[in-house]
N, C-alpha and C positions, 0 to 999 in steps of 0.2 A: 606088364610092364613091356615086355617085348610084345609084344599081341600088337600093344597100343602102337609102335612104331613100325610096325609088321603092315598095317593094315596103313599108316599113312602113306608105306612105303609103295604100297601096290596100287594105292589113287593115285600120288604123284605119276607114277611111271604111268598109268593108265591116260593121264590128262596129258603126258612127255607123248604118248602113243597118238593123241588123238590130235595134235596140234600137229605132230610130224605126219600124218596122214594128208591134212587138208594142205601142207606145203607141199607137201611131192603130188595132189591134185591136182594134173594140168587140161582139168574140163570146164575151169571158171572161165570168165570172159578176156581176162587179160593172159595173154600166152606170149607173147612177144614183148620183148624188150621196148622197142619203139613203142608199141601203144602202152606199156606203163609208163613211160617219160613221158608221153603226150600228156596222159591222162595227167601226172602228178604237175605239167607247166601247165595245161587249162585249169585245173583247179585251183593252182595257185595268182593264177592271172584273174581270176574269178574273186575268191577269195581278198582278194587286196584290194580291187573296185569294191567289193561291197565292204570290204573296212574301213576304206576311204572314204565313201558315199556316208557310213553311219558315221563316223570321227566328226568329220565337216558338217553334219546336222547338227552335233550334239555342241559341237564348238559356238556354231551359230544361234542355238538356243541361248548358252550359257552367257552368251557377248552380244544380244540382242539389242542393238540402241548404240553401241560402241566402238562399230566398226564402222567404217571410210565407207560401205555400200549402203548405210544403213543413217550416215550424214549428210553425205556428199551434196547433197539437194541444199541442205542449206546455205552450203557457200557455192552452189554456183546461183543461187538466187540472189544471192546480196552480191554477189558478182556481175549479174546484170542487172540489180537494182542499182548500183555504182555507175557502170556503163548509161543507163538509159538518163540518170543524174547528171551526166557532161554533154 
C-alpha cells in the first residue's frame, strides 16, 4: 500500500516540477507584463466581436421573418400606396 502512495507522490512531484520549471522559463514570447496585458485585451476584443457576430447570426436565423428589417418593406409599401391614393 505504501508503495502505491509513494509512486503517486513521486508522480505528483514530477508534474509540479515540470509546471514550475515552465513558469520560471523566461524564454517564451510574452516576457513583459505590458505585452501580456496587451495580448489579453486584444484577444478579449477579438473574442467579443466573434461572439457578437455569431450570436447575431443565430438570432437572425431563429427570428427570420419576425424582425423589423424583414417586414419593414410591407409597411413602407402600404404607406406609399396610401400617399398615391390621395
